[in-house]
C-alpha positions as CSV (number, residue, x, y, z in Angstrom):
1,M,-20.9,-23.9,-104.5
2,K,-17.7,-22.8,-102.8
3,R,-15.1,-25.6,-102.3
4,R,-13.7,-25.5,-98.8
5,I,-10.9,-27.5,-97.1
6,A,-9.9,-27.4,-93.4
7,F,-6.6,-28.5,-91.8
8,F,-6.5,-29.3,-88.2
9,D,-3.4,-29.9,-86.1
10,F,-4.2,-32.8,-83.7
11,D,-2.1,-32.8,-80.5
12,G,-3.0,-29.8,-78.4
13,T,-5.4,-28.4,-80.9
14,I,-8.0,-31.2,-81.2
15,T,-6.7,-32.9,-78.1
16,T,-6.0,-31.8,-74.6
17,K,-2.7,-33.8,-74.2
18,D,0.1,-35.0,-76.4
19,T,-1.0,-38.3,-77.8
20,L,2.7,-39.6,-78.2
21,L,3.1,-39.4,-74.4
22,E,-0.4,-40.8,-73.7
23,F,0.2,-43.7,-76.1
24,I,3.4,-44.6,-74.4
25,K,1.7,-44.6,-71.0
26,F,-1.1,-46.8,-72.5
27,C,1.4,-49.2,-73.8
28,K,4.2,-49.4,-71.2
29,G,2.6,-48.2,-68.0
30,T,3.3,-45.2,-65.9
31,Y,6.6,-46.7,-64.3
32,H,8.2,-47.5,-67.6
33,F,7.0,-44.2,-69.1
34,Y,8.8,-42.1,-66.5
35,W,11.8,-44.3,-66.3
36,G,12.3,-44.0,-70.1
37,F,11.9,-40.3,-69.9
38,I,14.6,-40.0,-67.2
39,L,17.0,-42.0,-69.3
40,Y,16.4,-39.9,-72.4
41,S,15.9,-36.6,-70.5
42,P,19.3,-35.1,-72.0
43,F,17.7,-35.5,-75.5
44,L,14.5,-33.7,-74.4
45,V,16.3,-31.0,-72.7
46,A,18.4,-30.5,-75.9
47,Y,15.2,-30.3,-78.0
48,K,13.7,-27.8,-75.7
49,L,16.8,-25.7,-75.9
50,K,16.8,-26.0,-79.7
51,I,20.1,-27.8,-79.8
52,I,18.6,-30.8,-81.6
53,P,15.6,-30.8,-84.0
54,N,12.2,-32.3,-82.9
55,Y,12.5,-35.4,-84.9
56,V,15.8,-36.5,-83.3
57,A,14.3,-36.4,-79.8
58,K,11.2,-38.2,-81.1
59,Q,13.2,-40.9,-82.7
60,K,15.3,-41.6,-79.5
61,V,12.0,-41.9,-77.6
62,L,10.4,-44.2,-80.1
63,E,13.5,-46.4,-80.3
64,F,13.5,-46.9,-76.6
65,F,9.8,-47.9,-76.2
66,F,9.1,-49.7,-79.4
67,K,12.2,-50.7,-81.4
68,G,11.9,-54.4,-82.4
69,Q,8.2,-54.7,-81.9
70,S,6.3,-56.5,-84.6
71,I,4.2,-54.2,-86.8
72,E,1.1,-56.4,-86.0
73,S,1.2,-56.1,-82.3
74,F,2.2,-52.4,-82.5
75,Q,-0.7,-51.6,-84.7
76,A,-3.1,-53.5,-82.5
77,L,-2.0,-51.3,-79.6
78,C,-2.5,-48.2,-81.8
79,D,-6.0,-49.3,-82.7
80,S,-6.9,-50.0,-79.0
81,F,-5.5,-46.7,-78.1
82,A,-7.5,-44.8,-80.8
83,E,-10.8,-46.5,-79.5
84,E,-10.2,-46.4,-75.8
85,V,-8.1,-43.3,-75.0
86,I,-8.4,-40.7,-77.7
87,P,-12.2,-40.1,-77.5
88,G,-11.5,-39.0,-73.9
89,L,-8.8,-36.5,-75.0
90,I,-10.7,-34.6,-77.6
91,R,-11.7,-31.0,-76.8
92,P,-15.5,-30.7,-77.3
93,K,-15.3,-27.4,-79.0
94,A,-12.8,-28.9,-81.5
95,M,-15.3,-31.7,-82.3
96,Q,-18.1,-29.3,-82.7
97,E,-16.1,-27.3,-85.3
98,I,-15.2,-30.4,-87.1
99,E,-18.8,-31.5,-87.4
100,R,-19.9,-28.0,-88.4
101,M,-17.2,-28.2,-91.2
102,K,-18.4,-31.6,-92.4
103,K,-22.0,-30.5,-92.5
104,S,-21.0,-27.7,-94.9
105,D,-19.3,-30.2,-97.2
106,T,-15.8,-29.0,-96.3
107,T,-13.1,-31.5,-96.7
108,V,-11.5,-32.0,-93.2
109,V,-7.9,-33.1,-92.9
110,I,-5.9,-33.9,-89.7
111,V,-2.3,-32.8,-90.2
112,S,-0.1,-34.2,-87.3
113,A,3.4,-34.6,-86.2
114,S,2.3,-37.7,-84.3
115,A,2.4,-41.1,-86.1
116,E,-0.5,-41.9,-88.3
117,N,-0.6,-45.4,-86.7
118,W,-2.5,-44.3,-83.5
119,I,-4.7,-41.6,-85.0
120,R,-5.9,-43.4,-88.2
121,R,-8.8,-45.5,-86.7
122,W,-10.1,-42.4,-84.8
123,A,-9.8,-40.3,-88.0
124,E,-11.5,-43.1,-90.1
125,K,-14.3,-43.4,-87.6
126,N,-14.9,-39.7,-87.9
127,E,-14.6,-39.7,-91.7
128,L,-11.6,-37.4,-91.6
129,E,-8.4,-37.5,-93.8
130,L,-5.1,-37.9,-92.2
131,L,-1.7,-36.7,-92.9
132,G,0.8,-37.6,-90.1
133,T,4.4,-38.8,-89.4
134,K,5.1,-42.3,-90.8
135,L,7.1,-44.8,-88.7
136,A,9.9,-46.7,-90.4
137,T,9.9,-50.5,-90.3
138,A,12.2,-53.2,-91.3
139,G,11.6,-57.0,-91.4
140,G,8.2,-56.7,-90.1
141,K,9.3,-54.8,-87.1
142,I,9.3,-51.2,-85.8
143,T,12.7,-49.7,-86.0
144,G,11.9,-46.4,-83.9
145,G,13.0,-44.2,-86.9
146,I,10.8,-42.1,-89.0
147,E,10.1,-42.7,-92.7
148,G,10.8,-39.5,-94.7
149,N,10.4,-36.4,-92.7
150,N,8.8,-35.7,-89.4
151,C,5.3,-34.0,-90.2
152,Y,6.1,-30.9,-88.3
153,G,6.8,-27.1,-89.2
154,D,7.4,-26.7,-93.0
155,E,6.9,-30.4,-93.6
156,K,3.1,-30.0,-92.7
157,V,2.9,-27.6,-95.8
158,C,4.9,-30.0,-98.0
159,R,2.5,-32.9,-97.1
160,V,-0.6,-30.8,-97.6
161,K,0.7,-29.6,-101.1
162,E,1.6,-33.1,-102.0
163,R,-2.0,-34.3,-101.3
164,F,-4.1,-31.3,-102.3
165,I,-4.1,-28.7,-105.1
166,L,-4.9,-25.7,-102.9
167,T,-5.8,-23.4,-105.7
168,A,-8.8,-25.7,-106.4
169,Y,-10.4,-24.5,-103.1
170,D,-12.2,-21.2,-102.6
171,E,-11.7,-21.3,-98.8
172,I,-9.0,-22.7,-96.7
173,Y,-9.3,-23.0,-92.9
174,C,-6.3,-23.9,-90.6
175,Y,-6.2,-24.6,-87.0
176,G,-3.1,-25.0,-84.8
177,D,-1.7,-24.4,-81.4
178,S,2.1,-24.4,-81.5
179,A,5.3,-23.0,-83.4
180,G,5.1,-26.3,-85.4
181,D,1.7,-25.2,-86.9
182,K,2.7,-21.7,-88.0
183,A,3.7,-22.6,-91.6
184,M,0.5,-24.4,-92.0
185,L,-1.6,-21.7,-90.6
186,A,0.0,-19.3,-93.2
187,L,-1.8,-21.4,-95.9
188,G,-5.2,-20.4,-94.7
189,N,-7.7,-17.6,-95.8
190,F,-8.9,-18.3,-92.3
191,A,-6.4,-19.2,-89.6
192,F,-7.1,-20.0,-85.9
193,Y,-4.4,-20.2,-83.2
194,K,-5.4,-22.1,-80.1
195,P,-9.1,-21.7,-80.9
196,F,-10.6,-24.2,-78.7
197,R,-9.1,-23.4,-75.3
């Protein structure tokens, strides 16, 4: 029997929206969400213009909204978000493909630049493995920083290769929707760009 593994980007590929933004709205409300992004718009513009990397802009946003929050209360919000909001963001065609893969005994892995914290419960519920950005903590609190590297671009490939021996698989499937997924897509025997739109 052939051994198969499938790597799915999460935001925009499986979901219809960026879950970082939706998570902030869920936690802080619409008013604080927009106020925070107005304050940090220079960093977001700099990222869009490729003046600063993705992780710098992400850390600035995370620091503003979550720095100093206890890990316990933060994770409780993440779990609630995973149960209450994420199911409504899932693309039906993406879920159909995931279920099809699982039925064929394919190992299915979510590889996301979003924090593992708010995806984990949904991934576990659907029996999927997860590789995502890890958030830094200190003294039992969220710092707003990232532990290690942001799981984006080439880092997605690094994380995949750290966890899996790809030569052990006969078929590798990759699904993504952005420039941050191109390196991961190149790993696949079968690669799909924006497949569920």
